[in-house]
N, C-alpha and C positions, 0 to 999 in steps of 0.2 A: 460544503467545505472543499477547498482546493487541496488536492493531494499532489504535491510536487514530486516529479520523478526526473531523473537525469535525462536531459534531452537527447544526448548522443545514443544512450541505450534505447530510449523510446523510438528514435528514428530508425534504429537498426532492425526493429521488429516489423513484421508484415502487418497490413491492415487487419487481417483476421485475428492475429495474436493480440494486437492492441485492443480490438473489440472484446475479445474473450477476457482479457485482463480487466477492462472497464466493467464488464458484466459481473465478474467475480467480486471486485471491490465494491461496486454499487449494490450488489446483492447483500452485503453485510454492513455497509455504511451508506444508507439511502441517499444522503445529500452529497455524496462524494463526486468530485469532478477531477479527472486526471489532467494535470497541467505540466507539460514538459518544461524544464527549467535548466539553464546552463549552470546555475550556481548550486544546484542540488548534487550532492556527492553520488558517485556510482553506487550501485546496489550493494557492493561489498562493504561500504562505509555507512554506519548508522549513527545518528545522534544519540546522546545519552538520554535516558528517561528522566522525566521531571517528577518531583515529589508532588503528591496530590492530597487534597483535603478529603475527598469523598471516595472511600474505598469501594463502595458498591458501584459507582460509576466507573472507576478504574477496572474493576473486575469485568464489567460488561464490555468495556473496550478491549480488554485482554482476550476475552472469549471470542468476540467478533474478529479480532486480528488473527487468532489461532485458526478459526474456521476458514477465513479467507486464505490464509497461508496454506492450509491443507488442500483447499480447492485448487490452488496454483499448481500443485503437483501433476494434475491431469493435463497440463498444457503440452508436455512432451519436449518441446524445444528448450534446452538448458538456458538460453538467453531469455526466452519468454518467462520461464519459471523464475529466474533471478529478478527480472523486472517486476513481475507480479508480486513476488515476496516483498520487494522493496516498496511497491505501492501499498500493499497490505500493512506493512510496517509503518509507513508514513501516515496512512489512514488511522491506524491505532494510536500513533503519537498525537495526531491532531485531535482525535476523540478524547484522549486522556487530558490533553491541554485544556479542553473545553469543560472538563468535569468541575 
């Protein structure tokens, strides 16, 4: 699944931080691929959640997102943390969309 992140925020990160974010997101969402995108809002702006039919699938997505978000805290750089949290959120949204 493609996980779109704001391209300007992504470009502002170093290669090491980008790789660590990818590792975190892929660690919890196995088929995730980070895709920088100009149309994706900056990490402070999140789309609204979509209502789902399968509550167990939604719960699994919520747990994976929470775990990935918690792992982002270890990055240190505030910009990297924000980008990582945004990527984890986008992955959670896409996961829930597929439920």
